[in-house]
C-alpha positions in Angstrom: 136.9 102.5 97.8 138.0 104.9 95.1 137.1 108.6 95.1 136.0 108.2 91.5 133.4 105.5 92.2 130.4 106.4 90.0 127.2 104.5 90.0 123.9 104.7 88.2 122.1 103.9 91.4 123.2 103.9 95.0 120.8 102.3 97.5 121.4 103.3 101.1 120.3 100.6 103.6 120.7 96.8 103.1 117.7 95.6 105.0 115.1 93.5 103.3 113.6 96.4 101.3 117.0 97.8 100.2 118.2 94.3 99.3 115.0 93.6 97.4 115.4 96.8 95.4 119.0 96.0 94.6 118.1 92.5 93.5 115.3 93.7 91.3 117.4 96.4 89.6 120.2 94.0 89.1 118.3 92.5 86.1 119.0 95.7 84.2 122.2 97.1 82.6 123.0 99.3 85.6 126.0 100.0 87.8 124.5 99.6 91.3 125.9 99.9 94.9 124.1 98.8 98.0 125.5 100.7 101.0 125.1 99.5 104.6 126.5 100.9 107.8 126.4 97.6 109.7 128.8 94.7 109.3 126.4 92.5 107.4 123.2 93.0 105.4 120.0 92.7 107.4 121.6 93.6 110.7 119.2 96.5 111.3 115.4 96.1 111.6 115.2 93.1 109.3 117.1 90.7 111.5 114.4 91.1 114.2 111.4 90.8 112.0 108.6 88.4 113.0 108.9 86.7 109.6 105.1 86.7 109.0 104.0 87.2 105.4 100.7 89.0 105.9 97.6 88.6 103.7 96.4 92.3 103.7 93.2 92.2 105.7 94.6 94.4 108.5 95.4 97.3 106.2 93.0 100.2 105.4 91.8 100.0 101.7 93.5 102.5 99.4 96.7 102.8 101.4 100.1 101.8 100.1 100.3 99.2 102.8 97.1 97.5 101.6 98.0 97.5 97.9 101.7 96.5 98.3 101.0 93.9 100.9 98.5 91.9 98.8 100.8 92.2 95.7 103.9 91.3 97.7 102.2 88.3 99.3 101.4 86.8 95.9 105.1 87.0 94.9 106.6 85.1 97.7 106.2 81.5 96.4 108.3 82.3 93.3 110.7 84.6 95.1 111.6 82.0 97.8 111.8 79.2 95.3 114.3 81.2 93.3 116.4 82.1 96.3 116.4 78.7 98.1 114.7 80.3 101.1 112.2 78.3 103.2 108.6 79.7 103.0 105.4 78.1 104.3 101.8 79.2 103.8 100.6 78.0 107.1 97.5 80.4 107.2 96.4 82.5 110.1 93.5 82.8 112.5 92.4 86.1 114.1 90.6 85.0 117.3 87.7 86.6 119.1 87.5 85.9 122.8 84.2 87.8 123.4 80.9 88.1 121.6 81.4 91.9 121.1 84.6 91.1 119.1 82.7 89.1 116.4 81.8 92.4 114.6 85.5 93.2 114.4 86.1 89.8 112.6 83.3 90.7 110.1 84.9 94.1 109.6 88.3 92.6 109.0 86.9 90.1 106.6 85.1 92.9 104.6 88.2 95.0 104.6 90.3 92.1 103.4 87.8 91.3 100.6 87.9 95.0 99.5 91.7 94.6 99.4 91.2 91.5 97.2 92.6 89.1 99.9 91.5 85.6 98.8 89.9 82.8 100.8 88.8 84.7 104.0 86.2 83.0 106.1 85.0 82.9 109.7 85.2 79.6 111.5 83.3 78.7 114.7 82.9 76.0 117.3 84.2 72.5 116.6 85.6 73.3 113.2 87.9 75.8 114.9 89.1 73.5 117.6 89.7 70.7 115.2 92.4 72.7 113.4 93.8 74.3 116.5 93.0 72.0 119.5 95.2 74.0 122.0 93.2 77.2 121.7 91.3 78.2 124.8 87.6 77.2 124.7 86.8 80.8 125.4 87.4 81.5 121.7 84.0 82.4 120.1 85.2 82.4 116.5 88.1 83.2 114.2 88.8 84.8 110.9 90.7 82.3 108.8 93.2 83.6 106.1 94.9 80.9 104.0 97.5 83.1 102.3 99.4 84.1 105.4 102.8 82.6 105.5 106.1 82.5 107.4 109.6 83.0 106.2 113.1 83.5 107.7 113.5 87.2 107.4 117.3 87.3 107.8 117.9 84.4 105.5 115.7 86.0 102.9 117.6 89.4 103.2 121.0 87.7 102.9 119.9 85.7 99.9 118.4 88.8 98.2 121.7 90.7 98.7 123.9 87.8 97.7 121.8 87.2 94.5 122.1 90.9 93.7 125.9 90.6 94.1 125.9 87.6 91.9 124.2 89.8 89.3 126.8 92.6 89.5 125.6 94.8 92.5 128.5 96.1 94.6 127.8 95.7 98.3 129.6 98.1 100.6 129.4 97.1 104.3 130.6 98.9 107.4 130.0 102.0 105.3 128.1 104.7 107.1 126.7 107.6 105.1 127.8 110.9 106.8 126.4 113.4 104.3 124.7 113.7 100.9 125.2 116.7 98.6 124.5 117.4 95.0 126.4 118.8 92.1 125.1 121.2 89.5 125.0 118.4 86.9 122.5 116.4 89.1 125.1 114.0 90.4 124.5 112.8 94.0 127.6 112.9 96.2 127.5 110.3 99.1 130.1 110.9 101.7 131.0 108.0 103.9 133.8 107.3 106.5 135.5 105.2 103.8 135.4 107.7 101.0 133.1 109.4 98.5 130.6 107.8 96.1 128.8 109.4 93.2 125.5 108.4 91.8 123.0 109.5 89.1 120.1 108.2 91.2 119.9 107.7 95.0 117.5 105.5 96.9 117.0 106.2 100.6 116.0 102.9 102.2 117.8 103.5 105.5 115.0 102.2 107.8 115.1 103.8 111.2 117.5 106.5 109.8 115.7 107.3 106.6 114.6 110.7 108.0 118.2 111.5 108.9 119.4 110.7 105.4 116.5 112.8 103.9 117.5 115.7 106.1 121.0 115.7 104.7 119.4 116.7 101.4 117.2 119.4 103.0 114.1 117.2 102.9 112.3 117.6 106.3 109.0 116.2 105.1 108.8 113.2 107.5 110.0 111.8 110.8 110.6 108.2 111.7 109.1 107.0 115.0 110.9 104.0 116.5 108.4 101.4 117.7 110.1 98.7 119.9 108.9 95.1 119.8 110.2 92.3 122.1 109.9 88.6 120.9 110.5 85.3 122.6 111.3 81.9 121.1 110.2 78.6 122.4 112.1 75.3 122.2 111.2 73.1 119.2 109.8 70.5 121.4 106.7 72.8 121.7 106.3 73.2 117.9 102.9 71.4 117.9 101.3 74.1 120.1 99.8 75.9 117.0 99.8 75.3 113.3 98.6 78.7 112.2 99.8 82.2 112.9 97.4 83.3 115.7 96.4 86.9 115.9 94.4 88.6 118.6 91.8 91.3 117.8 94.0 94.2 116.5 94.4 97.4 118.4 94.6 100.9 116.9 98.4 101.0 116.7 99.3 97.3 116.5 98.2 93.9 115.2 98.7 92.7 118.8 100.8 90.0 120.3 101.1 87.0 118.0 101.8 83.3 118.3 103.9 82.3 115.3 104.9 78.8 114.1 108.2 79.9 112.5 109.4 78.3 109.3 112.3 76.8 111.3 110.1 74.8 113.7 110.1 77.0 116.8 107.1 78.8 118.2 107.6 82.6 118.6 105.5 84.9 120.8 105.4 88.7 120.5 105.9 91.4 119.7 105.3 94.2 122.2 104.7 97.6 120.6 106.3 100.6 122.5 107.1 104.0 121.0 110.6 105.0 122.1 113.0 107.8 121.4 116.2 105.7 121.3 117.0 104.2 117.9 119.5 101.9 119.4 117.5 100.4 122.3 117.3 96.7 121.7 116.9 95.5 125.3 114.3 93.0 126.3 112.6 93.5 129.7 110.8 91.5 132.4 107.8 93.7 131.9 107.6 93.0 128.2 107.9 89.3 128.8 105.1 89.2 131.4 102.8 91.3 129.2 103.4 88.9 126.3 102.9 85.8 128.4 99.7 87.2 129.8 98.2 87.9 126.4 99.2 84.7 124.6 98.1 82.5 127.6 94.6 83.9 127.2 94.6 82.3 123.7 96.8 79.3 124.2 97.0 78.5 127.9 99.6 75.7 127.5 102.4 78.2 126.6 105.0 78.0 129.3 107.8 80.5 130.0 110.1 77.6 130.9 110.2 76.6 127.2 111.7 80.0 126.2 115.2 79.5 124.8 115.9 83.0 123.3 114.7 86.6 123.3 115.4 89.6 121.2 114.0 93.0 120.4 113.6 95.0 117.2 112.7 98.5 116.3 110.1 99.2 113.6 110.6 102.3 111.5 107.1 103.8 111.7 106.0 107.1 110.1 103.9 109.7 111.7 101.3 109.4 109.0 100.9 105.6 109.5 101.4 104.6 105.9 104.5 103.7 103.8 106.4 106.7 102.3 107.5 105.8 98.8 108.1 108.8 96.6 110.6 110.9 94.8 111.9 114.0 96.6 110.0 117.2 95.7 113.3 119.0 95.9 115.9 116.8 94.2 115.3 114.9 91.0 116.6 111.3 91.1 116.4 111.1 94.9 113.8 108.6 96.2 112.6 108.2 99.7 111.5 104.7 101.0 110.5 105.3 104.6 108.1 104.3 107.3 108.3 100.7 106.2 107.0 99.0 109.3 104.5 96.0 109.2 103.7 94.7 106.6 107.0 95.9 105.1 108.6 92.4 104.8 105.5 91.2 102.9 105.5 94.2 100.7 109.2 94.3 99.9 109.1 92.6 96.4 106.2 94.9 95.4 108.0 97.9 96.8 111.1 97.0 94.6 108.9 97.0 91.5 107.3 100.3 92.5 110.7 101.9 93.1 111.9 100.7 89.6 108.9 102.5 88.1 109.6 105.7 90.0 113.2 105.6 88.9 112.1 105.1 85.3 109.8 108.1 85.7 112.7 110.1 87.0 114.7 109.4 83.8 116.6 106.1 84.6 116.8 103.8 81.5 115.9 100.2 82.4 117.4 97.9 79.8 117.1 94.2 80.6 120.3 92.2 80.5 120.6 88.7 79.1 122.9 87.6 81.9 120.5 88.1 84.8 120.3 85.0 87.0 117.4 84.9 89.4 118.3 81.5 90.9 120.5 81.3 94.0 121.5 78.1 95.7 123.7 76.8 98.5 124.0 73.6 100.5 121.7 72.8 103.4 123.1 69.6 104.7 120.1 68.7 106.9 117.7 68.8 104.0 119.7 66.3 101.9 118.8 62.6 101.5 121.1 60.1 103.2 122.5 59.2 99.8 123.2 62.9 99.0 124.9 63.4 102.4 127.2 60.4 101.9 128.2 61.6 98.4 128.9 65.1 99.6 131.0 63.9 102.5 133.1 61.8 100.0 133.8 65.0 98.1 134.4 67.2 101.2 134.9 65.5 104.6 134.0 68.8 106.4 130.4 68.1 105.7 130.8 65.0 107.9 131.8 67.2 110.9 128.7 68.4 112.8 129.6 71.7 114.5 126.2 72.7 115.8 124.5 69.7 117.3 121.2 71.4 118.1 120.5 72.5 114.5 122.7 69.8 112.8 125.0 72.3 111.0 128.3 71.0 109.6 131.7 72.5 109.2 131.2 72.5 105.5 128.2 74.8 105.7 130.0 77.2 108.0 132.9 77.4 105.5 130.3 77.9 102.8 128.7 80.8 104.7 132.0 82.5 105.1 132.6 82.2 101.3 129.1 83.7 100.8 130.2 86.7 102.8 129.8 86.0 106.6 132.2 88.0 108.6 130.6 87.8 112.1 129.2 85.1 114.3 125.7 86.4 113.7 126.3 86.4 110.0 127.1 82.7 110.2 124.1 82.1 112.5 121.6 83.8 110.2 122.9 81.9 107.2 123.2 78.4 108.7 121.2 78.5 112.0 124.3 77.5 113.9 123.8 78.7 117.5 120.0 79.0 117.3 119.2 75.8 119.1 118.4 74.9 122.7 121.9 75.7 124.0 122.1 79.0 122.0 125.6 78.5 120.9 127.0 77.2 124.1 128.5 74.2 122.4 129.3 75.4 118.9 130.5 79.0 119.3 134.2 78.2 120.1 134.3 75.7 117.2 132.8 78.3 114.8 135.3 80.9 115.9 138.2 78.5 115.2 136.8 77.9 111.7 136.5 81.6 111.2 140.0 82.2 112.4 141.4 79.7 109.9 139.2 80.6 106.9 139.5 84.4 107.3 143.1 84.3 108.6 142.4 86.6 111.5 143.1 86.2 115.3 140.3 85.1 117.6 140.2 88.4 119.3 139.2 90.1 116.0 136.0 88.0 115.7 132.9 89.8 116.6 129.3 88.8 117.2 127.8 91.5 115.0 130.6 93.8 114.0 131.9 97.0 115.6 132.6 96.7 119.3 131.0 93.3 119.8 134.2 91.3 120.2 133.9 87.9 121.9 137.4 88.0 123.3 139.5 90.9 124.5 143.3 91.0 124.6 145.6 88.9 122.5 145.4 85.1 122.0 148.1 82.7 121.0 
C-alpha cells in the first residue's frame, strides 16, 4: 500500500452489502477500494447468514426494510444468474399452530400486500399437508409466499467482490481501519495498520462496527446492538423433511426459529436471537440447541438432533431504532453511513447498493457508465457438469479428475481455481467450493487441501489458517 493511494470511493466493510455496493459502483468510471479487516471477504456477519431471500411481508410498511426488501427480492434472479451463484425460489410458509394465531396470518398477509409482495395466500387443511407432509397435524393454517428464496450467502458475497475486482475495484484484505480524519479540501483520510488511504467519498458498511467507524468522524448518532443467532445444519439425507422455508408466527424482535431447505441440499434450523454485548462471541451453546430443537419439533416432529453435522453462530448488526440506517452524514459531506443492516439485509443488498449510488450522486459524485463493465462472472463447478463435459475437462487438466472432498465431490482443480480466485484460508476455499462442508466436516479432505495450498501459495503448512489471524491449523515448524 502506498501512502499516496487516492480513491474516488472507499467502502469500509466487505460483507454482502459492502461487496454489493462495490460491484454496483464498478460499472462507473471510478477508482474504488473495498477495505476489509478480515482475511477474506464475507468473513464477518455475512458468512453466518441464514441465506433466506425474504419476500417483505414481515416488515412494517413505509420502512426502509420493507421497501428495500421487496425491491431487492425482485433483483435476485438476474443477479445470481450473472454471478453463477445458486438461487432457488422455494417459497415459504408461516404456520399457525393455534386458532388465535390465524389473525396474525391475516395481518401478515395484509401487511405484505401493502408492501406489494406478490402471490400471498392462506392455505388450510389437506392442501397444506399435500405440499408439506411432514408438518405436525396441529398446524391450523399457513401463509404461503411464493417469492421467498434461498441462496448461498458466502458464495454470493465472494462472487460479488470478485466480480467487482474483475471490473477494477481494488480489494484490501487484512486491512483494519484505525482512524478516519478529514482534510480542509474535503478529502477523507483512512488510517489503517498497513498505511494511509485517501478518498473523495467514504462509505461506512462496517456491519457490527459501523458505529465505531462513525464515531471516528465525530458522528455519535447511532449504536449497533449485536444480536446473536445460533444455527444447526442437518445431513443431506434429511433434505426431504421440508420443501419450503418454514416460519413460525413472528415475535416482536424476531421472525422466530426457521426450518430452511438450503440451496445446497441440507436442512438448516435456527436462529436463536439473543442481544449480547460482545461483538466477537460466536460460540454455540447447549441451551441454544435445545431451544431450537424444542421449537422446530413443534412444527416438524421428525427433526432429529442425531442428524446434525455442523453448528455455527453469527451476530446481526441491529440498530436501536429497528430500521436500516442508510444516509449521508449530517456533519461530513461525502461520508455515507450504511448501518443496522440486520434481516432482511441480505435480500435488500442489491437495492441498498442502488440507493447508495443515488446518495453518492446527490453528494456530488459523478457517475459515468463505462463501456468495459462486465456483469457476468463464471468459474468451474465440476459436480454440475455433464459426464461428457467432465471427461473433456479432465483431458485438459487431470487435476479435475482427482476428487479431494468426497462428501461434496470437490476436485483438486476446483481448489486450485479457488486459490487463483483469491482464497487464502481453509474457510475461503470451503466457502468457494464446499470442500469440508459434508458429513465428515473436513475430516478427510483438510490435510489434502492444506497440501494443495502449500504448493500453490508456496507457503509452509504452519502458515495456513482456518480463517486468518491466529487460527493456524498447525503450530511449530514442519518439514
